[in-house]
C-alpha angles and dihedrals in degrees: 000000000000092000091054092051091051091055092053092054092051090050091053093051090049092052092050092050091049093051091048092051092050091050094050090048091053092049091051094048093049098034093131089060094050097041109031094157098051118127131205122257089249093053092047092050091049091050093051093048090052092050093048095044098052112044119191106278089215090067098097098201130136125206100218106304093339110119125219129185111287143171108237090205089071095048120114129202089269093050093054091048091052091059095054110281124126120242091257093047092049090051091051092050091054092047090048089054089052090052089053091057100277098292140073110229100182146011087250090068092051090051091052093058102109096217091059107082121214090249092052092046091052088052092052101034100088091050098050112108093216135099117259091247135015106275089205094055109117119244097236135151098065114149091250090058094056112114100155141068125232130224134171111293143170107232090206091070095045118116128202090270092049092056091047090050090062096053109282124127118241091255092050091048090052091052092051091054092046090048089053089053091050093055094051104287097284140071111230100178144017087246090069091051090052092054094058102109096219091059106082121213089250092052093046090052088053094050102037098085090055100045110105097216134097117264090244139001110300108259127214093238140028120249092258089056093246111145111264126199104280112219117231109264110255120242118236118255098217092055098034117127129227091260091049092057094038091055089057102045102021094220117112094192094054092043089058091048092051090054092046092050091047090053092049091052096045088239135330118282092183136020087227087076089071087076088069094059107114114257095359115142126226089245091056091049090054093047093051092043092053096041099050137051120217127231113184096180093097097044111130109254125199130210104216093201092060103025117129125221089255092054093048092046091053093057114080096212096043103042093083089058095043097113094044092049092050089048091052091050091054092047091051093243129137103266093211088072092068092061108084117228087223089072104114089224095048094111090052092046090059090058091059095055126094 
């Protein structure tokens, strides 16, 4: 009885094995039907090589100091520092981007940032995922467009309207004024004017004969090493005394107001801020701008995330937002978000923040 049962089990196993073998044979014969998307080993290898050889250019990662293509608009403070800029330089680049409207549109704009040296720009240029020039920039300044006459002028006294009167659009005029702020609040040579990216080479050639500035920074000596007249070294505006300013403008009341305004700001970041001194005249602004240099390295900076009520109250631009900034701190929010970009002093405010 047990022998008979054993035979039945063996028969069952044999049947199962036979059915399995038939199934596998069918699958092999009709494999194209079961696996229509299969690829050959050669094709798969080729695909992998292609994926590994051409990484996504939008992945802004650097292997050590090795650069890869990147979009500077996505770069943070840390990213800029990783590719060789100091903390201060990285901060200036981000503020410069904000002054341009919050976005770099061309390599030309990157090149115009004064903390990026020509050598550093040449190193980065081929990796920047931007066009050489802004494709949206209008092709202006053709002879047929000219509807104005030029005369000698000092670009340091030019307002938005003045720049528009000599052929620039409102947006271009705004950029020129912001650019002047970025280089210290004053043009000191024609060379600086030429470097402003919204002033084309053709436009600069048209303006150059009328610009009342030296071609380049005044040097201490002439090329043949003969002693040239050495200009008196300018005093620095953020450390100038009452008597220093009084000797330039001859008005004690305004001199006191300039010092008071400087104290309330924590130091000037641009000579354009002189225009906001109460009762000062345009002539006085020009005199002070031409008589003093400007060093912004000692300007009092404020960290909005840690600022106290006293610190905020002491800063002219920030005191009006004191309560909102403190509220944002307590709520764990970024305090900069409570300052509206529509504030006419917004660009200046950014230069006072750590």
